N, C-alpha and C positions, 0 to 999 in steps of 0.2 A: 524285568520289563523295561526298555529305554524310556528315560524321561523325555516326554516330547516338548518339554521347554516352555508351554503355556503356564506351567506354575509360577514361573518366576514373576510374572505379573501380579500375583497375589500373595506373595511373599512380604511381610511387613506392610510397609506403606507406597510399595512401587507403584500401585495404579492410581493411587491418591496423589503421589508425586507428579505422575505424567498429567493428569488433570491440572495440577497446580501449575506446571509448566505450560499447559495449553493455555490457561488463563494469561499468564505473563505474555506469551505470544499475540494472543488477541487483545490485550491490554495496549501494548506496544504500537499495535498496527492500528489501532482504533484512534488512538491519540495522535499518530502520524497522519492519519487519514483526515481527522478533524482540521488539524493545521494546514494540512495539504490544501483542503477544500476553500477555506478562507483566504489564503495566501495565492492559491492558484486563480480564482476568480478575480481577483485585484491584478495579477501577472497578466492574466487573459485579456483583461480589460485593456492595458496599458499596451499589450503586443499589437491591438489593432489601431493605434495611435500611428497617424502617418508623419513619424519622424526618423528620418534617417539613424539618427544617433541611437535613439531608444530601440529601433529595429536592430542595430547591430549589436547592442548590448544584450538584449533578450537572446537574440540569435545565438550569441557565444555562451550564454548561460544553458540554453537549451541543449546545444551540441556537446558541451561539457558533460554536462550530467549524463547525457545518451551515450556517449562514447566511454565514459569512465565505469568500470565495473562497480556495482554496489559494495562488493567486498573490499574493493581496493579505497574506496571512500570511506568505508568503516575502520579500516586499518588506519588511514590518514587521520580521521579525527579521534580515534580511541588511542593510537599509540603516538601518531607523529604531534597533534596538537598539546596533548598533554606534557611531551617531553620538551618541545620547542618552546612553550609559553609557561610551562609549570602550572597549567590549569589541571584542576582533578576533576574529571569526567568520568561517571559511572559508566559501566557498558549499556544500561538500559537508557540513560540520556544521550550517549553516542549513538545509539540505534535511532532514537526518535529525531535527532538533529539529521542524520543521513537519509533516512526514510522520508522526512519532511521535505528536505531538500530535493530528493528525487521526486516525490509526490507533488511538489508544488510545481515543478517543471512539466512532468505528466498532465495534470489538472489544467495548468495554463495554457497548455497547447489545445488540451480539448475545449476550454472554453473560448479559446481565439477561433477555433475551427467552426464551433457552433455559433459564435456570432457573426462571422464572414460567411455562413452559410444562409443567413437570412437575405433574401432577395430586396434589392434596393429599393423596389416598387413598395415594400411594406411601408418603409420610412415614409416615402412619398405619399403613400395613400393616407397615412396617418396626419401628414400636415396637411394635405387636401381637405380633410375634414376638421380641420381647425385644433387638433390636438397638440399640447406643448410636448416638447421633447421628454420630460419626465412621464407624461401620459403614454407619449409612443414607446416608451421603454417598458412601463409599468403593464400596459393593456395588450401590447403586441409583441415585442421584441422579446423580453425576459421570459413569459409563457412558452413561447417556441422555442426558445434556448434552453430551457428546462427540460422540455421533451425530448430534444436532441441530446442533451449532456447527460441526463441521468442513468442511462442504461449503460453509459460509457463509463462515468464514475463509478458505479456499483462494480462493473469488471475491474477497475483499478482497485477496489478494495480485497478482491479476491487474490489479486497478484502481490499486493503489500503482504496479505497474510502468508502466502506461501514463501514469498523472499525473505521473511523474518528468520527463516531457518537458518540464514547466514550468521545471525548474531550469536550463535554456539561458539563460533569461531574467535568470539573476543570474550567468552567467559561468561556470557548472560546465561543464568541457569532456565532456559525455556524447554520447551517439550523436547526438542531432538538432543540439547545437552543432558538433560535428566534421563533420556534413553540410553545415550552413551554411558551414563555413570552406571545405570542397572546391569547394562551388559557387561562392562568391565570388571564388576563386582561379582558377576555369576558366570564368568569366561571357563572358570574350572568346573564348577559344580554343575552348570547347565550350560553345555557348549552350543546348543542350538537356541540361545537366549535372543540371538540378534534376529532371526526370522520372526519371531513373536513380538519382541518389543517394536522393532520398526514397522511391522504389520500393523500394530495397533495404532502406531503414529500415524501411519498412511491414513487407517480409517477415521481417525480423529480428525484430521485435515479435511478429509472429504465430507465428514458431517458438517463442520464448519463452511467449507467453502460451496459445496454443491447447491444448498439452498440460496445462497447469494447469488451464484452464477445463474441458476433458473430464474430467479427474481427480474435479473437484468434481461435475460431472453424474452421473458414474458412482457415486460413492460416494453423491449423494442419491437416485439411482433404486435403487440395491441396499438401503438400508436404509429406504426406503419400502416395499418388498415386505415 
């Protein structure tokens, strides 16, 4: 009877290694997201400043990050920077830097859009009842901004987790890289291993990303009503 290939998942520590690789993927994503949220909020606030030079600089930054593929940025940081400046950067640190740069740009644009979506009369109404600028932001602007921003920010988390699959190409032993190692070591004994290994990887990504995506949709629908 032909081996269906599923057995390769339970040989030795193969399944445990996949879980360990998933943990690395999620860890890099969460660290990058945390950095992106902090820096993105600052960037988004800066982008609302009515200064031509600041607008030009932030626009160039946004366009650069959006146009440049994340894979190219990974290669520039991991291979280019290390060679050009003699700086040793691990694959994990390079990934965090690149995804933080990308996430900051995305989060900054989200924050900018959320802040600009608040009607001007909200500010004027706050001043009319005698609120200070800090009170206007604390009681009126920030709560509304969070309601607009949170679902979009949660969706950014899922995008970040899925995009981290690229870091396998710079040698980071995350879940995709582990899967490739398992398939390569079993290609002669279990020719159909790729189907099962990548199927399990797909399922693991789904288990991580689907609840996050559903949470974003639920919040968006709840606050829209």
